[in-house]
N, C-alpha and C positions, 0 to 999 in steps of 0.2 A: 194930199191923201192924209187922213186923220189916223195917225200913228196910236197906238196904245202903249203907254207909258211901261217900262219894266218895273213889277213891282219890287219895292226895296229889299224885301226877303229873298226873291229870286237873285237879285243882284250880290247880295251878302251872301248865299249859299253857293252861286257860282264861284265866287272868288274864294270860297273856303274850299271848294272842290280843287281848284287851282292849287291853291297853296298846300293842301294836304299832299295832293298827288306828288307836286315838286319836291316837297320835303322828303317823302316817303320814298321819291325815285332816286333821290340824291343818298338818303341814308341807306339803302339798300344796294347801291350800284357797286359797292366794293365786293358784296357776294357775285354779283353779276359776272366781275372780271375775276374772281375765284372761281369760275364756272361749275357753281351750284346748282345741281339738277333743277331745283326749285325756283332759282332766282329769275329765270325768263317768265315766269307765271306771276311772279309778285312785281317786276317791272311793267309787265303788260297791265296789271290791275291799276297800278299807279298813274299810266300813261292814259288808261280810260276815265280816271279821276280828271286829268287834266283837260281832256277833250270834252268830257261832258260839261265841266265848269266852264270852258271856253265857248261850248257851241250853245249853252242854255243863255250866256249872256247875248248870245246872238238871235235868241228867239227858236232855236230848233227843236221841235217837239221829241223827236227821238232822245236829245241829249237829256233831258227828264227821266226817260225810262231807263237811258243807261245810268245815271245817278241812282235811281231808285233801284236798280239791279245791284249796283256796286254796293250799296250798303246793305242789300239783302243779303249779299253774299258773306258780308262780314258777320251778318247776325248767323247764317250757316256755319261759318268756320268757327265762331266764338260758341258753338254749342259744344265744341270739344274742348273748351277750357272752362275755368271756374265760373258759376253761375252768376256772379257779380258783373263779370265781363260781359256775358250773354243778356244779362238784363240792361246794362248800359247800351248796348249797341241796338237792343230792341227799342229802346227809348229815343235813341237818335233816328232808326229807322222810321217811327211813328211821326216823330216832329218834321223829318225831312220829307215824309209822303204827303203830310199835311201841307206842308208850305209849297210844294210843287203840283199840288192838285186842288188848291183853294180855287174858287170862282175868278178871281184877280188874276193868278198865274194862267189858268186854264184859258182865259180869254186873251191873255198875251202869248201864248204859245200858239194858239189857235190863229190869232189875227196875224201873228208874224209868218205864219205859213201862207195864209191867203196873200198878202202883200208881195210874197217872194214870188208868187207864179204870175 
């Protein structure tokens, strides 16, 4: 079977999501143990980053949408912070969207879905 090779940009982004999610999960875990009311939501978003990164590496199309939603959530939350933080998140969101929806990435995610059926 003719497999489409995963683009390097998707590989790097997948591992970045896994790393950021794991570091964030570990960093915020003490808040979860302290039973802070919002800590469950924070840990769930970190878990979403880990899962989306792992499944992007496996070629699951839904994972790239979760990854984009994850950074879009950060853009929305950063709207309540200084403008510089909002701008940085907007730039990251644009870059991630570009990486995940370039033609090579789209072929990779589409082909992986076809081969799994």
